[in-house]
DRENDO-1510 file (C-alpha; in Angstrom, 1 decimal, always signed):
<recs>
REC; n; res; u; v; w
REC; 1; MET; -7.3; -63.0; +57.5 .
REC; 2; LYS; -5.1; -60.8; +59.6 .
REC; 3; LYS; -3.1; -62.5; +62.3 .
REC; 4; ILE; -4.1; -61.5; +65.8 .
REC; 5; GLY; -1.5; -60.6; +68.4 .
REC; 6; ILE; -2.6; -60.9; +72.0 .
REC; 7; LEU; -0.6; -59.3; +74.8 .
REC; 8; GLY; -1.6; -61.7; +77.5 .
REC; 9; GLY; -0.7; -63.3; +80.8 .
REC; 10; ILE; -2.3; -60.3; +82.6 .
REC; 11; SER; -3.9; -62.6; +83.8 .
REC; 12; SER; -3.7; -66.1; +82.4 .
REC; 13; ALA; -7.4; -66.6; +83.2 .
REC; 14; SER; -8.5; -63.8; +81.0 .
REC; 15; THR; -6.0; -64.7; +78.2 .
REC; 16; ILE; -7.5; -68.1; +78.0 .
REC; 17; GLN; -11.0; -66.5; +77.7 .
REC; 18; TYR; -9.8; -64.2; +74.9 .
REC; 19; TYR; -8.4; -67.2; +72.9 .
REC; 20; LYS; -11.5; -69.3; +73.4 .
REC; 21; THR; -14.0; -66.5; +72.8 .
REC; 22; ILE; -12.4; -65.4; +69.5 .
REC; 23; LEU; -12.4; -68.9; +68.2 .
REC; 24; ASN; -15.9; -69.7; +69.4 .
REC; 25; MET; -17.2; -66.4; +67.8 .
REC; 26; TYR; -15.6; -67.4; +64.5 .
REC; 27; TYR; -17.2; -70.9; +64.6 .
REC; 28; GLU; -20.6; -69.4; +65.4 .
REC; 29; LYS; -20.3; -67.2; +62.4 .
REC; 30; PHE; -18.9; -69.6; +59.8 .
REC; 31; SER; -19.3; -73.2; +61.2 .
REC; 32; ASP; -15.8; -74.2; +60.0 .
REC; 33; TYR; -12.3; -74.4; +61.4 .
REC; 34; TYR; -10.5; -71.8; +59.3 .
REC; 35; TYR; -9.8; -69.9; +62.4 .
REC; 36; PRO; -7.7; -66.7; +62.3 .
REC; 37; GLU; -4.1; -67.2; +63.3 .
REC; 38; ILE; -3.3; -66.0; +66.8 .
REC; 39; THR; +0.0; -65.4; +68.5 .
REC; 40; ILE; +0.1; -64.7; +72.3 .
REC; 41; ASN; +2.9; -63.1; +74.3 .
REC; 42; SER; +2.3; -64.0; +77.9 .
REC; 43; LEU; +3.8; -61.3; +80.2 .
REC; 44; ASN; +5.1; -61.8; +83.8 .
REC; 45; PHE; +2.0; -61.1; +85.7 .
REC; 46; GLN; +3.7; -60.4; +89.1 .
REC; 47; TYR; +6.2; -58.0; +87.5 .
REC; 48; PHE; +3.3; -56.3; +85.5 .
REC; 49; THR; +1.2; -55.8; +88.6 .
REC; 50; ASP; +4.2; -54.6; +90.7 .
REC; 51; LEU; +4.8; -51.9; +88.1 .
REC; 52; GLU; +1.2; -50.9; +88.3 .
REC; 53; ASN; +1.0; -50.8; +92.1 .
REC; 54; GLU; +4.3; -48.9; +92.4 .
REC; 55; ASN; +3.1; -46.4; +89.7 .
REC; 56; LYS; +6.3; -46.9; +87.7 .
REC; 57; ILE; +4.7; -45.6; +84.5 .
REC; 58; SER; +7.8; -45.4; +82.4 .
REC; 59; GLU; +8.9; -49.0; +83.1 .
REC; 60; TYR; +5.3; -50.2; +82.8 .
REC; 61; THR; +4.8; -48.6; +79.4 .
REC; 62; ASN; +8.1; -49.9; +78.1 .
REC; 63; TYR; +7.3; -53.4; +79.3 .
REC; 64; ILE; +4.1; -53.3; +77.3 .
REC; 65; ILE; +5.8; -51.9; +74.2 .
REC; 66; ASN; +8.5; -54.6; +74.3 .
REC; 67; GLY; +5.8; -57.2; +74.6 .
REC; 68; ILE; +4.0; -55.8; +71.6 .
REC; 69; ASN; +7.2; -55.6; +69.6 .
REC; 70; ASN; +7.7; -59.3; +70.3 .
REC; 71; LEU; +4.3; -60.0; +68.9 .
REC; 72; GLN; +5.2; -58.1; +65.8 .
REC; 73; LYS; +8.3; -60.2; +65.4 .
REC; 74; SER; +6.1; -63.3; +65.5 .
REC; 75; GLY; +4.0; -62.1; +62.6 .
REC; 76; ALA; +1.0; -60.3; +64.2 .
REC; 77; ASP; -0.8; -57.9; +62.0 .
REC; 78; PHE; -2.5; -56.0; +64.8 .
REC; 79; ILE; -2.7; -56.0; +68.6 .
REC; 80; ILE; -5.1; -56.4; +71.4 .
REC; 81; MET; -4.1; -56.1; +75.1 .
REC; 82; ALA; -6.0; -58.8; +77.0 .
REC; 83; ALA; -6.7; -56.6; +80.1 .
REC; 84; ASN; -8.2; -53.3; +80.9 .
REC; 85; SER; -5.5; -51.7; +83.0 .
REC; 86; PRO; -2.8; -51.4; +80.4 .
REC; 87; HIS; -5.2; -49.2; +78.4 .
REC; 88; SER; -4.2; -46.5; +81.0 .
REC; 89; VAL; -1.2; -45.9; +78.7 .
REC; 90; PHE; -2.9; -46.9; +75.4 .
REC; 91; HIS; -2.3; -43.6; +73.6 .
REC; 92; THR; +1.4; -43.6; +74.5 .
REC; 93; VAL; +1.8; -47.2; +73.5 .
REC; 94; LYS; -0.1; -46.5; +70.2 .
REC; 95; GLN; +2.4; -43.8; +69.3 .
REC; 96; GLU; +5.4; -46.0; +69.9 .
REC; 97; ILE; +4.4; -49.2; +68.0 .
REC; 98; ASP; +4.2; -49.9; +64.3 .
REC; 99; LEU; +1.0; -52.0; +64.3 .
REC; 100; PRO; -2.7; -51.1; +64.7 .
REC; 101; ILE; -4.0; -51.7; +68.2 .
REC; 102; LEU; -7.6; -52.0; +69.2 .
REC; 103; SER; -8.8; -50.2; +72.3 .
REC; 104; ILE; -11.0; -52.0; +74.9 .
REC; 105; VAL; -12.3; -48.6; +76.1 .
REC; 106; ASP; -13.5; -47.6; +72.6 .
REC; 107; THR; -15.4; -50.9; +72.3 .
REC; 108; ALA; -17.0; -50.3; +75.7 .
REC; 109; ALA; -18.0; -46.8; +74.8 .
REC; 110; LYS; -19.6; -47.8; +71.5 .
REC; 111; GLU; -21.6; -50.5; +73.3 .
REC; 112; CYS; -22.8; -48.0; +75.9 .
REC; 113; THR; -23.8; -45.6; +73.1 .
REC; 114; LYS; -25.7; -48.4; +71.3 .
REC; 115; LEU; -27.6; -49.2; +74.5 .
REC; 116; LYS; -28.2; -45.4; +75.1 .
REC; 117; LEU; -26.5; -45.5; +78.5 .
REC; 118; LYS; -25.7; -42.1; +80.0 .
REC; 119; LYS; -24.3; -43.0; +83.4 .
REC; 120; VAL; -22.3; -46.2; +84.2 .
REC; 121; LEU; -20.4; -47.7; +87.1 .
REC; 122; LEU; -16.9; -48.8; +86.4 .
REC; 123; THR; -15.7; -52.0; +88.2 .
REC; 124; GLY; -12.3; -53.6; +88.0 .
REC; 125; ILE; -9.0; -53.7; +89.8 .
REC; 126; LYS; -8.2; -50.7; +92.0 .
REC; 127; TYR; -5.7; -49.5; +89.4 .
REC; 128; THR; -8.4; -49.2; +86.8 .
REC; 129; MET; -11.1; -47.8; +89.1 .
REC; 130; GLN; -8.7; -45.1; +90.4 .
REC; 131; ASN; -7.3; -44.2; +87.0 .
REC; 132; SER; -9.0; -41.8; +84.6 .
REC; 133; PHE; -8.7; -43.4; +81.2 .
REC; 134; TYR; -12.3; -44.8; +81.2 .
REC; 135; GLN; -13.7; -41.5; +82.3 .
REC; 136; GLU; -11.8; -39.7; +79.6 .
REC; 137; GLY; -12.6; -42.2; +76.9 .
REC; 138; LEU; -16.4; -42.3; +77.6 .
REC; 139; LYS; -16.7; -38.6; +78.2 .
REC; 140; ALA; -16.1; -38.2; +74.4 .
REC; 141; TYR; -19.3; -40.2; +73.9 .
REC; 142; GLY; -21.3; -38.1; +76.4 .
REC; 143; ILE; -21.2; -40.9; +79.1 .
REC; 144; GLU; -20.6; -40.2; +82.8 .
REC; 145; VAL; -18.5; -42.8; +84.6 .
REC; 146; LEU; -18.9; -43.4; +88.4 .
REC; 147; THR; -16.6; -45.5; +90.5 .
REC; 148; PRO; -17.4; -47.5; +93.7 .
REC; 149; SER; -16.6; -46.2; +97.2 .
REC; 150; PRO; -13.0; -46.9; +98.5 .
REC; 151; LYS; -14.4; -49.7; +100.6 .
REC; 152; HIS; -16.2; -51.3; +97.7 .
REC; 153; GLN; -13.1; -50.9; +95.5 .
REC; 154; ASP; -11.1; -52.8; +98.1 .
REC; 155; GLU; -13.7; -55.6; +98.1 .
REC; 156; ILE; -13.9; -55.9; +94.3 .
REC; 157; ASN; -10.1; -55.8; +94.0 .
REC; 158; SER; -9.8; -58.7; +96.5 .
REC; 159; MET; -12.4; -60.7; +94.5 .
REC; 160; ILE; -10.3; -60.3; +91.4 .
REC; 161; PHE; -6.8; -61.0; +92.8 .
REC; 162; ASP; -7.8; -63.6; +95.4 .
REC; 163; GLU; -10.1; -65.6; +93.2 .
REC; 164; LEU; -10.8; -64.7; +89.6 .
REC; 165; VAL; -7.2; -64.5; +88.4 .
REC; 166; LEU; -6.8; -68.0; +89.8 .
REC; 167; ASN; -9.9; -69.0; +87.8 .
REC; 168; LYS; -12.0; -69.8; +90.9 .
REC; 169; VAL; -15.0; -68.2; +92.6 .
REC; 170; MET; -16.1; -68.7; +96.2 .
REC; 171; ASN; -19.7; -69.4; +97.0 .
REC; 172; ASN; -20.8; -65.9; +98.2 .
REC; 173; THR; -18.6; -63.8; +95.8 .
REC; 174; LYS; -21.1; -63.4; +93.1 .
REC; 175; LYS; -23.8; -62.3; +95.6 .
REC; 176; ASN; -21.4; -59.9; +97.2 .
REC; 177; PHE; -20.5; -58.4; +93.9 .
REC; 178; ILE; -24.1; -58.0; +92.9 .
REC; 179; ASP; -25.0; -56.5; +96.3 .
REC; 180; ILE; -22.2; -53.8; +95.7 .
REC; 181; ILE; -23.1; -52.8; +92.2 .
REC; 182; CYS; -26.9; -52.6; +93.0 .
REC; 183; GLN; -26.2; -49.8; +95.5 .
REC; 184; TYR; -25.4; -47.3; +92.7 .
REC; 185; ASP; -27.9; -45.3; +90.7 .
REC; 186; VAL; -26.6; -46.0; +87.2 .
REC; 187; ASP; -27.8; -47.1; +83.8 .
REC; 188; GLY; -25.2; -49.9; +83.3 .
REC; 189; ILE; -22.2; -51.6; +84.8 .
REC; 190; ILE; -18.8; -51.7; +83.0 .
REC; 191; LEU; -17.0; -55.0; +83.8 .
REC; 192; GLY; -13.7; -53.2; +83.5 .
REC; 193; CYS; -11.6; -56.2; +84.3 .
REC; 194; THR; -11.4; -59.0; +81.9 .
REC; 195; GLU; -11.7; -61.5; +84.7 .
REC; 196; LEU; -15.1; -60.2; +85.9 .
REC; 197; PRO; -17.2; -62.0; +83.3 .
REC; 198; LEU; -16.0; -65.2; +85.0 .
REC; 199; LEU; -18.0; -64.0; +88.0 .
REC; 200; ILE; -21.2; -62.6; +86.5 .
REC; 201; ASN; -23.2; -62.6; +83.3 .
REC; 202; GLN; -26.3; -60.8; +82.1 .
REC; 203; GLU; -28.6; -63.5; +83.3 .
REC; 204; ASP; -27.6; -62.7; +86.8 .
REC; 205; ILE; -28.9; -59.1; +86.9 .
REC; 206; ASP; -31.4; -56.8; +85.1 .
REC; 207; ILE; -29.1; -53.8; +84.7 .
REC; 208; PRO; -27.0; -53.9; +81.5 .
REC; 209; LEU; -23.5; -55.3; +81.8 .
REC; 210; ILE; -20.8; -54.1; +79.5 .
REC; 211; ASP; -18.7; -57.2; +79.1 .
REC; 212; THR; -15.4; -55.7; +77.9 .
REC; 213; ILE; -13.7; -59.0; +77.1 .
REC; 214; LYS; -16.6; -60.1; +74.8 .
REC; 215; LEU; -16.7; -56.8; +73.0 .
REC; 216; HIS; -12.9; -56.6; +72.6 .
REC; 217; CYS; -12.9; -60.1; +71.2 .
REC; 218; LYS; -15.7; -59.3; +68.8 .
REC; 219; ALA; -13.8; -56.2; +67.6 .
REC; 220; ALA; -10.6; -58.3; +67.1 .
REC; 221; LEU; -12.4; -61.0; +65.1 .
REC; 222; SER; -14.1; -58.3; +62.9 .
REC; 223; TYR; -10.7; -56.6; +62.3 .
REC; 224; SER; -9.0; -59.9; +61.5 .
REC; 225; LEU; -11.6; -60.7; +58.9 .
REC; 226; GLN; -11.2; -57.4; +57.1 .
REC; 227; LYS; -9.4; -57.6; +53.8 .
REC; 228; SER; -5.9; -56.0; +53.7 .
</recs>
């Protein structure tokens, strides 16, 4: 099996979910403990988000690349970035590293295509919702991407940073999130933040949810199991 390199810490809550999900998926498939080897490089979350918020793209990209290079030094055969927002610089990063890297946007696009979704709502942190990498990535698959209103973006962003990255959920947060997303006329909802599946799952709502962390983990396990 190929050794998985996870660029994590962005946030710790989602990194833990990546680790657990990949191993649980493996066990469900094989019912043994010959798990793929995984190495994790946990970035400085505050520094990472500061670079995002200050739009310091060059420093941001270099920080990601340096983190991936450290994963390569620890023996990783390929890379996944355990967050949606760093995929804003995915194509630049891909050109600058020596290892294969799996895109969370591509996995989401393929799932939307599989479900025959034509118009979806992108949810996540403000950096992701206000960037264009999801729109560009899904446009190639013929899928239209809408984003919430500025007010709703602020509310969703607060849910993520005030609660989910700390691995906690207040009593009304799930209801408030569902109330927001149900106001949009779309075929599906992209959970474009790897913390959002901590808040909501498919049992909570009829409209299809695109769980990016689950799809990314599934792709990582599949790639790990491929023969060299």
